[in-house]
C-alpha positions as CSV (number, residue, x, y, z in Angstrom):
1,M,-29.7,14.9,8.3
2,D,-27.1,12.1,8.1
3,L,-23.8,12.1,6.2
4,F,-25.1,10.8,3.0
5,E,-28.1,13.0,2.4
6,Y,-27.5,15.9,0.0
7,N,-28.0,19.3,1.5
8,R,-30.4,21.3,-0.6
9,N,-29.6,24.6,1.2
10,A,-27.3,26.7,-0.9
11,I,-26.0,28.7,2.0
12,H,-25.0,25.6,3.9
13,K,-23.4,24.1,0.7
14,N,-21.2,27.1,0.3
15,E,-20.2,27.0,4.0
16,S,-19.4,23.3,3.9
17,P,-15.6,22.5,3.6
18,L,-14.5,22.3,0.0
19,A,-13.3,18.6,0.5
20,Y,-16.9,17.7,1.5
21,R,-18.5,19.6,-1.4
22,M,-16.2,18.1,-4.0
23,R,-17.0,14.5,-3.1
24,P,-18.1,12.8,-6.3
25,E,-21.7,11.5,-6.5
26,T,-21.2,8.9,-9.2
27,L,-18.6,6.2,-10.0
28,E,-17.9,8.0,-13.2
29,D,-16.8,11.1,-11.3
30,F,-14.7,9.1,-8.8
31,V,-10.9,9.8,-9.3
32,G,-8.3,7.1,-8.6
33,Q,-8.4,3.5,-7.4
34,E,-9.0,2.3,-11.0
35,E,-7.7,-1.2,-10.1
36,I,-10.6,-1.8,-7.7
37,V,-13.4,0.5,-8.8
38,G,-12.6,1.2,-12.5
39,K,-15.2,0.5,-15.1
40,G,-15.7,-3.3,-15.5
41,T,-14.1,-4.2,-12.1
42,L,-15.9,-6.5,-9.7
43,L,-16.7,-3.6,-7.3
44,Y,-17.9,-1.4,-10.1
45,R,-20.3,-4.0,-11.4
46,A,-21.6,-4.9,-8.0
47,I,-22.4,-1.2,-7.1
48,K,-24.0,-0.6,-10.5
49,A,-26.1,-3.8,-10.2
50,D,-27.0,-3.0,-6.6
51,K,-25.7,-6.5,-5.7
52,L,-23.0,-5.5,-3.2
53,G,-21.9,-7.9,-0.5
54,S,-20.2,-7.1,2.7
55,V,-17.0,-5.2,2.1
56,I,-14.2,-3.5,4.1
57,F,-12.5,-0.4,2.6
58,Y,-9.0,-0.1,3.9
59,G,-6.6,2.7,3.2
60,P,-5.0,6.0,4.3
61,P,-7.1,9.1,4.9
62,G,-8.4,11.0,1.9
63,T,-8.3,8.0,-0.5
64,G,-12.0,7.7,-1.1
65,K,-13.4,5.2,1.5
66,T,-16.2,7.4,2.7
67,T,-16.8,8.8,-0.8
68,L,-17.4,5.2,-2.1
69,A,-19.8,4.6,0.7
70,R,-21.6,7.8,-0.2
71,I,-21.8,6.8,-3.9
72,I,-23.2,3.4,-2.8
73,A,-25.8,5.2,-0.7
74,G,-26.9,7.2,-3.7
75,T,-27.3,4.2,-6.0
76,T,-28.7,1.4,-3.9
77,H,-32.3,0.6,-3.4
78,A,-31.5,-0.8,0.1
79,R,-32.1,1.1,3.3
80,F,-28.8,2.8,4.0
81,Q,-27.6,3.3,7.6
82,Q,-24.4,4.8,8.8
83,M,-22.6,5.1,12.1
84,N,-19.2,6.1,13.4
85,A,-17.4,3.5,15.5
86,V,-16.1,6.3,17.7
87,T,-19.5,7.3,19.0
88,A,-21.7,4.2,18.4
89,G,-22.1,1.4,20.9
90,K,-23.4,-2.1,21.1
91,K,-27.0,-0.9,21.6
92,D,-26.8,1.2,18.5
93,I,-25.7,-1.9,16.5
94,E,-28.5,-4.0,17.9
95,A,-31.1,-1.3,17.1
96,V,-30.0,-1.2,13.5
97,I,-30.1,-5.0,13.2
98,E,-33.6,-5.2,14.7
99,Q,-34.9,-2.6,12.2
100,A,-33.1,-4.5,9.4
101,K,-34.9,-7.7,10.4
102,T,-38.2,-5.9,10.4
103,D,-37.7,-4.3,7.0
104,M,-36.6,-7.6,5.5
105,G,-39.5,-9.5,7.0
106,M,-42.2,-6.9,6.1
107,T,-41.1,-5.5,2.7
108,G,-38.1,-7.6,1.7
109,T,-35.9,-4.4,1.8
110,R,-32.2,-5.0,2.4
111,T,-30.2,-2.9,4.8
112,I,-26.6,-1.7,4.1
113,L,-24.8,-0.6,7.3
114,F,-21.8,1.7,6.8
115,I,-19.4,1.8,9.8
116,D,-16.7,4.4,9.6
117,E,-13.5,3.7,11.6
118,I,-14.7,0.1,12.2
119,H,-11.3,-0.7,13.7
120,R,-12.4,1.3,16.8
121,F,-15.1,-1.3,17.6
122,N,-14.0,-3.7,20.4
123,K,-14.4,-7.4,20.1
124,A,-17.8,-7.4,21.7
125,Q,-19.1,-4.8,19.3
126,Q,-17.7,-6.6,16.3
127,D,-19.2,-9.9,17.6
128,A,-22.6,-8.3,17.8
129,L,-22.4,-7.7,14.0
130,L,-21.4,-11.2,13.1
131,P,-24.7,-13.1,13.1
132,A,-26.5,-10.3,11.1
133,V,-23.7,-10.2,8.5
134,E,-23.5,-14.0,8.3
135,E,-27.3,-14.3,7.8
136,G,-27.4,-11.5,5.3
137,V,-29.7,-9.4,7.6
138,V,-27.3,-6.5,7.0
139,I,-24.7,-5.9,4.3
140,L,-21.6,-4.4,6.0
141,I,-19.5,-1.6,4.6
142,G,-16.6,-1.0,6.9
143,A,-14.0,1.8,6.5
144,T,-10.7,1.8,8.3
145,T,-7.3,3.4,8.1
146,E,-5.8,0.5,10.0
147,N,-4.9,-2.9,8.6
148,P,-8.1,-4.9,9.0
149,Y,-6.1,-8.1,9.3
150,F,-4.8,-6.7,12.6
151,E,-7.9,-4.8,13.8
152,V,-11.0,-6.7,12.6
153,N,-12.2,-10.0,13.9
154,N,-11.3,-13.0,11.6
155,A,-14.9,-14.0,11.6
156,L,-16.0,-10.7,10.1
157,L,-13.0,-10.7,7.7
158,S,-13.9,-14.1,6.3
159,R,-17.4,-12.9,5.5
160,S,-16.3,-9.7,3.8
161,R,-14.2,-8.7,0.7
162,I,-11.3,-6.5,1.6
163,F,-10.6,-3.7,-0.8
164,Q,-7.3,-1.8,-0.2
165,L,-7.4,1.8,-1.4
166,K,-4.0,3.2,-2.1
167,P,-2.8,6.8,-1.7
168,L,-3.8,8.8,-4.7
169,T,-1.1,9.6,-7.2
170,P,0.0,13.3,-7.8
171,D,-1.8,13.1,-11.1
172,H,-5.0,12.1,-9.5
173,I,-4.8,14.9,-6.9
174,M,-4.0,17.5,-9.6
175,Q,-7.1,16.4,-11.5
176,I,-9.2,16.9,-8.3
177,L,-7.6,20.3,-7.7
178,E,-8.3,21.5,-11.2
179,R,-11.9,20.4,-10.9
180,A,-12.2,22.2,-7.5
181,V,-10.8,25.5,-8.9
182,T,-13.1,25.5,-12.0
183,D,-16.3,24.0,-10.7
184,R,-18.7,26.9,-10.0
185,E,-21.5,24.8,-8.4
186,K,-19.6,22.7,-5.9
187,G,-16.1,24.1,-6.0
188,M,-14.5,27.5,-5.9
189,G,-15.1,28.5,-9.5
190,Y,-17.1,31.5,-8.5
191,L,-14.0,33.1,-7.0
192,N,-12.3,33.4,-10.4
193,G,-9.3,31.6,-9.0
194,A,-6.2,30.1,-10.7
195,L,-3.7,27.5,-9.6
196,T,-0.2,27.7,-11.2
197,E,1.2,24.4,-12.5
198,E,4.1,24.7,-10.0
199,A,1.7,25.1,-7.1
200,A,-0.6,22.3,-8.3
201,E,2.4,19.9,-8.5
202,F,3.6,20.9,-5.1
203,L,0.2,20.4,-3.4
204,A,-0.4,17.1,-5.2
205,R,3.0,15.8,-4.1
206,T,3.1,17.0,-0.6
207,A,-0.5,15.9,0.2
208,D,0.9,12.3,0.5
209,G,-1.9,10.8,-1.5
210,D,-4.6,12.5,0.6
211,A,-7.0,14.5,-1.6
212,R,-8.6,16.1,1.5
213,T,-5.3,17.6,2.6
214,A,-4.7,19.1,-0.9
215,L,-8.3,20.5,-1.1
216,N,-8.1,22.0,2.4
217,A,-4.9,23.8,1.4
218,L,-6.4,25.0,-1.8
219,E,-9.5,26.3,-0.1
220,L,-7.4,28.2,2.5
221,G,-5.4,29.8,-0.2
222,L,-8.4,30.9,-2.3
223,L,-10.2,32.3,0.7
224,T,-7.3,34.3,2.1
225,T,-5.4,35.5,-1.0
226,E,-6.1,39.0,-2.4
227,P,-7.1,39.2,-6.0
228,D,-4.6,40.6,-8.5
229,A,-5.0,43.6,-10.7
230,E,-7.2,41.6,-13.1
231,G,-9.4,40.4,-10.2
232,R,-8.0,36.8,-10.3
233,I,-7.0,35.0,-7.1
234,V,-3.8,33.3,-8.1
235,I,-2.4,30.4,-6.0
236,D,1.3,30.2,-6.7
237,L,4.0,28.1,-5.1
238,D,4.6,30.6,-2.3
239,V,0.9,30.6,-1.3
240,A,0.7,26.8,-1.6
241,Q,3.7,26.4,0.7
242,Q,2.1,28.6,3.3
243,C,-1.2,26.8,3.1
244,I,0.1,23.3,3.4
245,Q,3.0,24.3,5.7
246,K,5.6,22.2,3.9
247,K,8.8,23.3,2.2
248,A,8.9,22.8,-1.5
249,Y,11.6,20.3,-2.2
250,Q,12.9,20.2,-5.7
251,Y,11.4,17.3,-7.6
252,D,11.3,17.8,-11.4
253,K,8.2,17.0,-13.4
254,D,9.6,13.8,-15.0
255,G,10.7,12.4,-11.6
256,D,14.5,12.5,-12.2
257,A,15.2,14.3,-9.0
258,H,13.1,11.8,-7.1
259,Y,15.1,8.8,-8.5
260,D,18.3,10.7,-7.9
261,L,17.4,11.0,-4.2
262,L,16.6,7.3,-4.1
263,S,20.0,6.6,-5.7
264,C,21.8,8.8,-3.2
265,F,19.8,7.2,-0.4
266,Q,20.9,3.7,-1.4
267,K,24.5,4.6,-2.0
268,A,24.8,6.4,1.4
269,I,23.6,3.2,3.1
270,R,25.9,1.0,0.9
271,G,28.7,3.3,1.9
272,S,28.0,2.9,5.6
273,D,27.2,6.5,6.3
274,P,24.3,6.6,8.7
275,D,24.1,10.4,8.8
276,A,23.9,10.9,5.1
277,S,21.4,8.0,4.9
278,L,19.2,9.7,7.4
279,H,19.5,13.0,5.5
280,Y,18.2,11.4,2.3
281,L,15.5,9.5,4.2
282,A,14.3,12.9,5.6
283,R,14.2,14.4,2.1
284,L,12.3,11.4,0.7
285,L,9.8,11.6,3.6
286,E,9.2,15.2,2.9
287,G,8.5,14.3,-0.7
288,G,5.7,12.1,0.6
289,D,6.5,8.8,-1.2
290,L,6.4,6.2,1.6
291,K,6.0,3.3,-0.8
292,S,9.2,4.0,-2.7
293,I,11.2,4.3,0.5
294,C,9.9,1.0,1.8
295,R,10.6,-0.9,-1.4
296,R,14.1,0.5,-1.7
297,L,15.0,-0.5,1.9
298,L,13.9,-4.1,1.3
299,V,16.1,-4.2,-1.8
300,I,19.1,-2.7,0.0
301,A,18.8,-5.2,2.8
302,C,19.5,-8.0,0.3
303,E,21.5,-6.3,-2.4
304,D,24.0,-4.5,-0.3
305,I,23.9,-6.1,3.2
306,G,22.9,-9.6,2.2
307,L,24.6,-12.6,3.9
308,A,27.0,-10.4,5.8
309,Y,24.0,-9.7,8.1
310,P,21.1,-12.0,7.0
311,Q,18.9,-10.8,9.9
312,G,18.8,-7.4,8.2
313,I,16.0,-8.3,5.8
314,T,13.9,-9.5,8.8
315,I,14.4,-6.3,10.7
316,V,13.6,-4.2,7.6
317,K,10.5,-6.2,6.8
318,S,9.2,-5.7,10.3
319,C,10.0,-1.9,10.2
320,V,8.4,-1.6,6.8
321,D,5.2,-3.4,7.8
322,S,5.0,-1.3,11.0
323,A,5.6,1.9,9.1
324,V,2.8,1.1,6.7
325,Q,0.5,0.2,9.5
326,V,1.2,3.3,11.5
327,G,1.5,5.8,8.7
328,L,3.2,9.1,8.6
329,P,4.4,11.1,10.4
330,E,5.2,8.3,13.0
331,A,6.4,6.0,10.3
332,S,9.5,8.2,10.0
333,I,10.7,7.0,13.4
334,I,10.3,3.4,12.5
335,L,12.0,3.8,9.1
336,S,15.0,5.6,10.7
337,Q,15.7,2.5,12.7
338,A,15.8,0.4,9.6
339,V,18.1,2.9,7.9
340,V,20.6,3.0,10.8
341,V,20.6,-0.8,11.1
342,L,21.4,-1.1,7.4
343,A,23.9,1.7,7.2
344,T,25.9,0.4,10.2
345,A,25.7,-3.3,9.2
346,P,28.5,-5.2,7.5
347,K,28.1,-5.3,3.7
348,S,28.0,-8.0,1.1
349,N,26.7,-8.3,-2.4
350,S,27.7,-11.9,-3.0
351,S,24.1,-13.3,-3.2
352,S,22.8,-10.5,-5.4
353,S,25.8,-10.9,-7.7
354,A,25.3,-14.6,-7.8
355,I,21.7,-14.4,-8.9
356,M,22.5,-11.9,-11.6
357,K,25.2,-14.2,-13.0
358,A,22.7,-17.1,-12.9
359,V,20.0,-15.1,-14.6
360,E,22.4,-14.1,-17.3
361,D,23.3,-17.7,-18.0
362,V,19.6,-18.7,-18.1
363,R,19.0,-16.0,-20.7
364,T,22.0,-16.4,-22.9
365,K,23.3,-20.0,-22.7
366,E,22.1,-23.4,-24.0
367,L,21.0,-25.1,-20.8
368,G,20.3,-28.6,-22.0
369,S,18.1,-31.1,-20.2
370,L,17.5,-31.3,-16.4
371,P,19.5,-34.1,-14.6
372,A,17.3,-37.2,-14.7
373,H,18.0,-38.3,-11.1
374,L,16.8,-34.9,-9.8
375,R,13.5,-35.0,-11.6
376,D,10.1,-35.7,-9.9
377,A,9.7,-39.5,-9.7
378,H,6.2,-39.5,-8.2
379,Y,3.8,-38.8,-11.1
380,K,2.5,-41.6,-13.3
381,G,5.1,-42.9,-15.8
382,A,8.0,-41.0,-14.3
383,A,9.8,-44.2,-13.2
384,K,9.7,-45.6,-16.7
385,L,11.4,-42.4,-17.9
386,G,14.2,-42.9,-15.4
387,H,13.2,-39.9,-13.3
388,G,14.7,-40.0,-9.8
389,E,16.8,-43.1,-10.6
390,G,20.1,-42.9,-8.7
391,Y,19.2,-39.9,-6.6
392,R,20.9,-39.9,-3.2
393,Y,18.9,-38.4,-0.3
394,P,21.4,-36.1,1.6
395,H,19.6,-36.6,4.9
396,D,20.6,-40.3,4.8
397,Y,24.3,-39.5,4.9
398,P,26.6,-38.2,7.6
399,Y,26.4,-34.4,8.1
400,H,23.3,-34.4,5.7
401,Y,25.6,-34.1,2.7
402,V,26.4,-36.3,-0.3
403,E,28.4,-35.5,-3.4
404,Q,26.3,-35.8,-6.6
405,Q,25.5,-33.8,-9.7
406,Y,23.0,-30.9,-9.3
407,M,23.9,-28.7,-12.2
408,P,22.6,-29.4,-15.7
409,D,25.4,-31.0,-17.9
410,A,25.8,-27.8,-19.9
411,L,26.8,-25.8,-16.8
412,L,28.9,-28.3,-14.9
413,G,31.6,-26.6,-12.8
414,T,29.9,-23.2,-13.0
415,V,30.2,-21.2,-9.7
416,Y,27.8,-18.4,-9.0
417,Y,28.0,-17.9,-5.3
418,E,31.4,-17.0,-3.8
419,P,31.3,-16.3,0.0
420,G,32.5,-12.8,0.9
421,E,35.2,-12.0,3.4
422,N,32.8,-10.8,6.2
423,K,32.5,-12.8,9.4
424,N,29.3,-14.5,8.5
425,E,30.3,-15.6,5.1
426,R,33.7,-16.8,6.3
427,A,31.7,-19.0,8.6
428,I,29.6,-20.2,5.6
429,R,32.8,-21.0,3.6
430,K,34.4,-22.9,6.5
431,Y,31.2,-24.8,7.2
432,M,30.9,-26.0,3.6
433,E,34.6,-27.0,3.6
434,D,34.3,-28.9,6.9
435,V,31.2,-30.8,5.8
436,K,32.9,-32.0,2.6
437,K,36.0,-33.1,4.5
438,A,34.1,-34.8,7.3
439,S,31.9,-36.7,4.9
440,G,35.0,-38.0,3.2
441,Q,33.9,-36.8,-0.3
């Protein structure tokens, strides 16, 4: 019996892990990932029409990669083969390909090959797949928790569509938990269990987008908690904490506390307090929202550090990319480096203030026409309109600078960017002054 055959034995079904039993069997039952597999999307239509091409599902654990493969197995008329890259070797791949060629030649039957953890295949193993995928002998479905652009050969990537599955939202996970508590056939409904709203929100949030983690905790709670006087097994916050082994940090239902934490986080970094910054980072990490942390760090690098330390955004971008690639819990180490760099860096908001002023003018002022000498002079008829006439090319002049009008007439003399007093921007100011003096303009 392989992974995608339904087990008809009731005893075995009851003994299988809850997360396994609760895997949806149809696209209509699939929760989350609406942007890639919602009704009417390309992937939805391809699965329904049994016209799927080679694909790679990429995302964190518990987001539905294997479940989608299972749904495809249950809907396709093709022969479905699956293997795990941890245990399969090159000979296993070659055997599947040979059988696929035989099936296609004798009966015209297609073969879909699902490879879990495809990133664990080495170059030789991936290369063995390439001709069969390219010729359409097999349709590849790869699943990986690692970024395929780092871990999968370019040749395979170019012949596959990449679908990135994102961590499930707390609302998605709460929906899955509710179904698991009440479903008497596949879930735990036969236990007369109940999950309090507080406990459900806690499990949904601390699962970090992983439905399997939440379901495992729920199952443990239901199987180990004594029934109350009415015979109900109630999973409250205390039980949920014990089962998932995480402390319940206070996030209110509307998300205000979460955004308050993000605000404190940014203001601690802006205030050059690395210790407080790390404290708020730790609380945000326990809240399980890696995406919000990464986005906020990228904003801080430009809004609060900016040109005082322009390398900051490069460092943060590298840390953010690495954190996403590695995932939690190790991502916390990488993000802590970004936080300390930003908290201890010199600060400037000159560039962010400048763009806000410029945007305000664009939205509220009469801007007039664009300077004719700056307009594109290359398209047909532009010269007759005077476009580009009189433009002076700065690289033809000493110090690559020449004085000419760049602002529209309506905004002549407007200053948005004013260099700050930090070391780097003092150097910027001096450079601009020196260039103007040296060019004699």
